The first five atom37 places (N, CA, C, CB, O) and aatype in JSON, in Angstrom:
{
  "aatype": [12, 10, 3, 10, 11, 7, 0, 13, 11, 16, 11, 11, 10, 4, 14, 7, 18, 9, 7, 14, 13, 5, 9, 9, 6, 1, 19, 7, 6, 19, 15, 18, 1, 17, 0, 10, 14, 15, 15, 12, 15, 7, 12, 8, 3, 19, 13, 8, 19, 15, 5, 10, 1, 11, 13, 19, 14, 3, 15, 15, 19, 16, 19, 3],
  "atom_mask": [
    [1, 1, 1, 1, 1],
    [1, 1, 1, 1, 1],
    [1, 1, 1, 1, 1],
    [1, 1, 1, 1, 1],
    [1, 1, 1, 1, 1],
    [1, 1, 1, 0, 1],
    [1, 1, 1, 1, 1],
    [1, 1, 1, 1, 1],
    [1, 1, 1, 1, 1],
    [1, 1, 1, 1, 1],
    [1, 1, 1, 1, 1],
    [1, 1, 1, 1, 1],
    [1, 1, 1, 1, 1],
    [1, 1, 1, 1, 1],
    [1, 1, 1, 1, 1],
    [1, 1, 1, 0, 1],
    [1, 1, 1, 1, 1],
    [1, 1, 1, 1, 1],
    [1, 1, 1, 0, 1],
    [1, 1, 1, 1, 1],
    [1, 1, 1, 1, 1],
    [1, 1, 1, 1, 1],
    [1, 1, 1, 1, 1],
    [1, 1, 1, 1, 1],
    [1, 1, 1, 1, 1],
    [1, 1, 1, 1, 1],
    [1, 1, 1, 1, 1],
    [1, 1, 1, 0, 1],
    [1, 1, 1, 1, 1],
    [1, 1, 1, 1, 1],
    [1, 1, 1, 1, 1],
    [1, 1, 1, 1, 1],
    [1, 1, 1, 1, 1],
    [1, 1, 1, 1, 1],
    [1, 1, 1, 1, 1],
    [1, 1, 1, 1, 1],
    [1, 1, 1, 1, 1],
    [1, 1, 1, 1, 1],
    [1, 1, 1, 1, 1],
    [1, 1, 1, 1, 1],
    [1, 1, 1, 1, 1],
    [1, 1, 1, 0, 1],
    [1, 1, 1, 1, 1],
    [1, 1, 1, 1, 1],
    [1, 1, 1, 1, 1],
    [1, 1, 1, 1, 1],
    [1, 1, 1, 1, 1],
    [1, 1, 1, 1, 1],
    [1, 1, 1, 1, 1],
    [1, 1, 1, 1, 1],
    [1, 1, 1, 1, 1],
    [1, 1, 1, 1, 1],
    [1, 1, 1, 1, 1],
    [1, 1, 1, 1, 1],
    [1, 1, 1, 1, 1],
    [1, 1, 1, 1, 1],
    [1, 1, 1, 1, 1],
    [1, 1, 1, 1, 1],
    [1, 1, 1, 1, 1],
    [1, 1, 1, 1, 1],
    [1, 1, 1, 1, 1],
    [1, 1, 1, 1, 1],
    [1, 1, 1, 1, 1],
    [1, 1, 1, 1, 1]
  ],
  "atom_positions": [
    [[-1.21, 22.37, 0.51], [-0.19, 21.62, -0.21], [0.83, 21.1, 0.78], [0.48, 22.5, -1.31], [1.29, 21.84, 1.65]],
    [[1.18, 19.86, 0.66], [2.14, 19.22, 1.55], [3.54, 19.46, 1.04], [1.85, 17.7, 1.68], [3.84, 19.15, -0.12]],
    [[4.42, 20.0, 1.86], [5.79, 20.3, 1.47], [6.67, 19.1, 1.75], [6.32, 21.54, 2.2], [6.94, 18.77, 2.9]],
    [[7.11, 18.43, 0.68], [7.98, 17.26, 0.84], [9.41, 17.57, 0.41], [7.44, 16.08, 0.03], [10.21, 16.66, 0.21]],
    [[9.74, 18.86, 0.27], [11.07, 19.25, -0.16], [12.11, 18.71, 0.82], [11.18, 20.79, -0.28], [12.05, 19.01, 2.02]],
    [[13.05, 17.94, 0.34], [14.09, 17.38, 1.18], [13.7, 16.08, 1.87], [0.0, 0.0, 0.0], [14.54, 15.45, 2.51]],
    [[12.46, 15.67, 1.74], [12.0, 14.46, 2.43], [12.64, 13.21, 1.85], [10.49, 14.34, 2.35], [12.8, 12.22, 2.56]],
    [[13.01, 13.25, 0.59], [13.53, 12.06, -0.06], [15.05, 11.97, 0.0], [13.07, 12.02, -1.48], [15.61, 10.94, -0.4]],
    [[15.72, 13.0, 0.48], [17.18, 12.95, 0.58], [17.62, 11.91, 1.6], [17.73, 14.31, 0.97], [18.63, 11.24, 1.4]],
    [[16.86, 11.77, 2.67], [17.2, 10.79, 3.7], [16.45, 9.49, 3.51], [16.91, 11.36, 5.07], [16.57, 8.57, 4.32]],
    [[15.67, 9.41, 2.43], [14.85, 8.24, 2.11], [13.8, 7.97, 3.18], [15.73, 7.01, 1.95], [13.33, 6.84, 3.32]],
    [[13.45, 8.99, 3.93], [12.36, 8.91, 4.91], [11.45, 10.09, 4.66], [12.9, 8.89, 6.38], [11.91, 11.15, 4.26]],
    [[10.2, 9.92, 4.9], [9.26, 11.01, 4.71], [9.3, 11.91, 5.93], [7.82, 10.48, 4.46], [8.69, 11.61, 6.95]],
    [[10.03, 13.01, 5.83], [10.2, 13.94, 6.93], [9.13, 15.01, 6.83], [11.62, 14.56, 6.92], [8.55, 15.09, 5.75]],
    [[8.81, 15.82, 7.76], [9.45, 15.98, 9.05], [8.96, 14.95, 10.06], [9.19, 17.38, 9.58], [7.76, 14.79, 10.28]],
    [[9.9, 14.27, 10.66], [9.59, 13.3, 11.72], [8.54, 12.29, 11.29], [0.0, 0.0, 0.0], [7.71, 11.86, 12.08]],
    [[8.6, 11.91, 10.03], [7.6, 11.07, 9.38], [6.3, 11.85, 9.24], [7.37, 9.76, 10.17], [5.92, 12.6, 10.14]],
    [[5.64, 11.66, 8.14], [4.38, 12.35, 7.9], [3.23, 11.38, 8.09], [4.34, 12.98, 6.48], [3.42, 10.17, 8.05]],
    [[2.08, 11.9, 8.29], [0.92, 11.04, 8.48], [0.16, 11.5, 9.69], [0.0, 0.0, 0.0], [0.39, 12.62, 10.14]],
    [[-0.69, 10.76, 10.24], [-0.99, 9.35, 9.94], [-1.9, 9.2, 8.72], [-1.64, 8.68, 11.16], [-2.64, 10.12, 8.37]],
    [[-1.82, 8.05, 8.09], [-2.67, 7.72, 6.97], [-3.4, 6.43, 7.27], [-1.86, 7.61, 5.66], [-2.91, 5.57, 8.01]],
    [[-4.57, 6.29, 6.7], [-5.36, 5.08, 6.9], [-4.78, 3.95, 6.06], [-6.85, 5.33, 6.53], [-4.43, 4.15, 4.89]],
    [[-4.67, 2.77, 6.65], [-4.23, 1.59, 5.92], [-5.48, 0.97, 5.3], [-3.48, 0.56, 6.85], [-6.42, 0.6, 6.0]],
    [[-5.48, 0.87, 3.98], [-6.65, 0.37, 3.25], [-6.71, -1.15, 3.25], [-6.64, 0.9, 1.82], [-7.75, -1.74, 3.52]],
    [[-5.57, -1.78, 2.93], [-5.57, -3.23, 2.83], [-4.17, -3.8, 3.03], [-6.13, -3.67, 1.48], [-3.17, -3.1, 2.89]],
    [[-4.14, -5.05, 3.34], [-2.88, -5.78, 3.44], [-2.58, -6.35, 2.06], [-2.95, -6.92, 4.53], [-3.44, -6.96, 1.43]],
    [[-1.35, -6.14, 1.59], [-0.93, -6.61, 0.28], [0.21, -7.59, 0.51], [-0.49, -5.42, -0.66], [1.32, -7.18, 0.85]],
    [[-0.02, -8.85, 0.32], [1.0, -9.84, 0.61], [1.12, -10.06, 2.1], [0.0, 0.0, 0.0], [0.23, -9.71, 2.87]],
    [[2.25, -10.63, 2.51], [2.44, -10.97, 3.93], [2.97, -9.81, 4.76], [3.38, -12.13, 4.06], [2.67, -9.71, 5.95]],
    [[3.75, -8.92, 4.14], [4.4, -7.86, 4.91], [4.27, -6.47, 4.3], [5.86, -8.19, 5.07], [5.08, -5.59, 4.59]],
    [[3.26, -6.25, 3.46], [3.07, -4.95, 2.82], [1.65, -4.47, 3.01], [3.4, -5.02, 1.33], [0.71, -5.25, 3.12]],
    [[1.51, -3.12, 3.05], [0.2, -2.5, 3.25], [0.0, -1.38, 2.25], [0.07, -1.97, 4.69], [0.94, -0.69, 1.87]],
    [[-1.26, -1.19, 1.83], [-1.63, -0.1, 0.93], [-2.25, 1.01, 1.78], [-2.62, -0.58, -0.18], [-3.15, 0.77, 2.58]],
    [[-1.75, 2.25, 1.57], [-2.23, 3.41, 2.31], [-3.22, 4.2, 1.48], [-1.06, 4.3, 2.72], [-3.19, 4.14, 0.25]],
    [[-4.08, 4.94, 2.15], [-4.95, 5.94, 1.51], [-4.2, 7.26, 1.56], [-6.38, 6.04, 2.22], [-4.21, 7.94, 2.59]],
    [[-3.55, 7.63, 0.47], [-2.77, 8.86, 0.42], [-3.61, 10.01, -0.11], [-1.51, 8.67, -0.45], [-4.5, 9.79, -0.94]],
    [[-3.34, 11.24, 0.34], [-4.08, 12.4, -0.18], [-3.69, 12.67, -1.63], [-3.8, 13.65, 0.69], [-2.65, 12.21, -2.1]],
    [[-4.52, 13.41, -2.34], [-4.27, 13.7, -3.76], [-2.98, 14.48, -3.97], [-5.44, 14.49, -4.34], [-2.39, 14.41, -5.05]],
    [[-2.52, 15.22, -2.97], [-1.26, 15.96, -3.1], [-0.05, 15.03, -3.17], [-1.1, 16.93, -1.94], [1.04, 15.46, -3.53]],
    [[-0.25, 13.77, -2.82], [0.83, 12.78, -2.86], [0.55, 11.71, -3.92], [1.02, 12.13, -1.48], [1.0, 10.57, -3.78]],
    [[-0.19, 12.08, -4.97], [-0.62, 11.12, -5.98], [0.54, 10.5, -6.75], [-1.57, 11.78, -6.94], [0.39, 9.41, -7.31]],
    [[1.68, 11.16, -6.8], [2.83, 10.62, -7.52], [3.64, 9.62, -6.72], [0.0, 0.0, 0.0], [4.6, 9.05, -7.23]],
    [[3.27, 9.4, -5.49], [4.01, 8.5, -4.6], [3.39, 7.1, -4.61], [4.04, 9.06, -3.16], [2.17, 6.96, -4.68]],
    [[4.23, 6.09, -4.56], [3.76, 4.71, -4.5], [2.97, 4.51, -3.21], [4.95, 3.7, -4.59], [3.39, 4.98, -2.16]],
    [[1.84, 3.82, -3.28], [0.96, 3.72, -2.11], [1.05, 2.39, -1.36], [-0.44, 3.94, -2.54], [0.23, 2.13, -0.48]],
    [[2.03, 1.55, -1.71], [2.22, 0.28, -0.99], [3.56, 0.33, -0.28], [2.14, -0.96, -1.98], [4.59, 0.64, -0.89]],
    [[3.54, 0.02, 1.03], [4.75, 0.11, 1.83], [5.0, -1.18, 2.6], [4.66, 1.29, 2.8], [4.06, -1.81, 3.07]],
    [[6.26, -1.56, 2.71], [6.67, -2.71, 3.5], [6.49, -2.38, 4.97], [8.15, -3.12, 3.2], [6.67, -1.23, 5.38]],
    [[6.13, -3.36, 5.76], [5.85, -3.15, 7.18], [7.05, -2.54, 7.92], [5.46, -4.48, 7.84], [6.86, -1.85, 8.92]],
    [[8.27, -2.77, 7.46], [9.45, -2.21, 8.12], [9.52, -0.69, 7.96], [10.73, -2.85, 7.56], [10.24, -0.04, 8.72]],
    [[8.79, -0.12, 7.0], [8.8, 1.32, 6.79], [7.72, 2.04, 7.6], [8.61, 1.63, 5.32], [7.71, 3.27, 7.67]],
    [[6.82, 1.29, 8.2], [5.73, 1.89, 8.97], [6.16, 2.1, 10.42], [4.48, 1.01, 8.91], [6.9, 1.29, 10.97]],
    [[5.69, 3.17, 11.02], [6.0, 3.47, 12.41], [4.7, 3.73, 13.16], [6.95, 4.7, 12.53], [3.72, 4.2, 12.58]],
    [[4.69, 3.41, 14.43], [3.53, 3.69, 15.26], [3.38, 5.2, 15.38], [3.66, 3.03, 16.66], [4.36, 5.91, 15.59]],
    [[2.16, 5.69, 15.25], [1.9, 7.12, 15.37], [1.86, 7.51, 16.84], [0.58, 7.49, 14.68], [1.06, 6.98, 17.61]],
    [[2.72, 8.45, 17.2], [2.75, 8.99, 18.56], [2.43, 10.47, 18.44], [4.15, 8.74, 19.27], [3.25, 11.23, 17.93]],
    [[1.25, 10.91, 18.91], [0.88, 12.31, 18.77], [1.82, 13.24, 19.53], [-0.55, 12.52, 19.25], [2.21, 12.95, 20.66]],
    [[2.17, 14.34, 18.91], [3.03, 15.35, 19.52], [2.36, 16.69, 19.32], [4.49, 15.33, 18.9], [2.25, 17.18, 18.19]],
    [[1.9, 17.29, 20.39], [1.15, 18.55, 20.29], [2.0, 19.72, 19.81], [0.54, 18.88, 21.63], [1.45, 20.74, 19.41]],
    [[3.33, 19.6, 19.85], [4.18, 20.71, 19.42], [4.37, 20.73, 17.91], [5.52, 20.62, 20.12], [4.89, 21.71, 17.38]],
    [[3.98, 19.67, 17.2], [4.15, 19.59, 15.75], [2.79, 19.76, 15.09], [4.79, 18.24, 15.33], [1.82, 19.09, 15.44]],
    [[2.73, 20.68, 14.11], [1.5, 20.86, 13.36], [1.78, 20.65, 11.88], [0.91, 22.27, 13.6], [2.82, 21.05, 11.37]],
    [[0.85, 20.01, 11.2], [0.95, 19.78, 9.76], [-0.19, 20.52, 9.1], [0.91, 18.26, 9.41], [-1.35, 20.34, 9.46]],
    [[0.14, 21.38, 8.12], [-0.89, 22.17, 7.42], [-1.43, 21.4, 6.25], [-0.32, 23.51, 6.94], [-2.3, 21.9, 5.53]]
  ]
}
């Protein structure tokens, strides 16, 4: 189970952004649809390009 407690207080998906997720399709000129896991089924799956960040792997961070 993904713990998102407190992630929405800052309006960013914490810790340090979650993911990476596969981008399924481009929706419009500046939006993308993500393949989200079933544990995040209540979350909207289309995001504006300004909300996306490049994934930089960090070996000190683990996501269960």
